[in-house]
N, C-alpha and C positions, 0 to 999 in steps of 0.2 A: 728058097733062100736058105743058105746054110747058117746055122746058129753058131755064135762064137762062145767059147767057154770063158767065163769070167774068172779072173784070178784074184778076186777079193777075199781077204781073210775074214773069217767070221769073228765078230767082236764078242769077247766073253761077256757073260752076264755078270752082274755085280756079285752074285752068290759064288760063281765060279772063280772070279778074281779074288774074293776074300778067302775062299778055301785054299787057293794056290798060295796066297800070302801067308796064311797061318801054317801051311805045310812047310814053306820055306823057313819061317821063323823057328819051327821045331827043329829043322835040319841044322840051323845055326846054333841051336842050344838055347834059344830064347823062349820066353813064355808068351804064347799067343793071346793069353787073357789080357796082357798089357796092351796089345794092339787093339783088342776088342774094346777096351775102355776108351782108348784114343778115338777109335772110329765112332763110338756111340756119341762122344762129345760133338764131333763134327756132323754126324747125322742129325742131331738135335738142331744145330745151327742152320743146316741146309733146309730142314723142314720149316724153320721160322722165316726163311727168305722166300719170296715169290718171284724173284728175278733170276732167270736161268743163267745169266752171266755171273752173277754173284754166287749162285750155287756151285758153279764150276770152279770159281776161285776158292770157295770154302773147301771143296773136295781136294784141290791141289794143296791147300794148307794142311789138310789132314795127312796127305801122302808125305809131305815134307816133314811133319812132326814124327811120323813113324820112321822115316828115313834117318832122321837125326837121333831119335830115341834108341834105335838099334845100332847106331854107329856105322851105318852102311857107307862104304867109301866110293862106290861107283856113282856115276852120274844118275840123277833121277829124271826119268823120262815119263811124261804123262801125255797121252793123246798125241804122241809124236813130237812133243815140245820138251826141250830140256828145261826142267824146273829148277834144277840145282846141278852145278858142274861136279865132276869127279873131284874127290878130295886129293890133296897132295900125296904123292906116293902110290896112287892107284894105277895099276897097270892091267889093261884088259887082256887077259890071257886067252880069250876065245876068239877065233877067227870067225868070219861069216859062215863057214861050213860047220863050225863046232859050237852051236848054241846049246845052252841048257834046255832040255825038253821040259815043258810044263808037267807038273805032277797031276 
C-alpha cells in the first residue's frame, strides 16, 4: 500500500510565535517589551481559567490588544478566524505567491 504525503503545515509553538511577533515589532520600529507586558497580563488571566474555550477567548483578546496597541491596519487572523477586519484604507499588497516569510 502506497503511503500518501500529508500537506499539513506544522503549527508553530508558542515560543516560536512570540519570537516572530517580537521580531516583527522590532522591524516596525516598536518596542517588543510593550508586547511582553500585554502578553503577561493575558497569560495570567489564562492561567486563572480552567475552561479551554475561555482560555482561547482570552488569548484572542490579547492578540487584539497587541493589534490595536501597535496600530496594525491589516485584518487580524487567529486560528484561521478573522478576529478583527482590516482597517479603512488597508490594501493587501501581497498576492498569494508573495507572502512575507517568517523570521
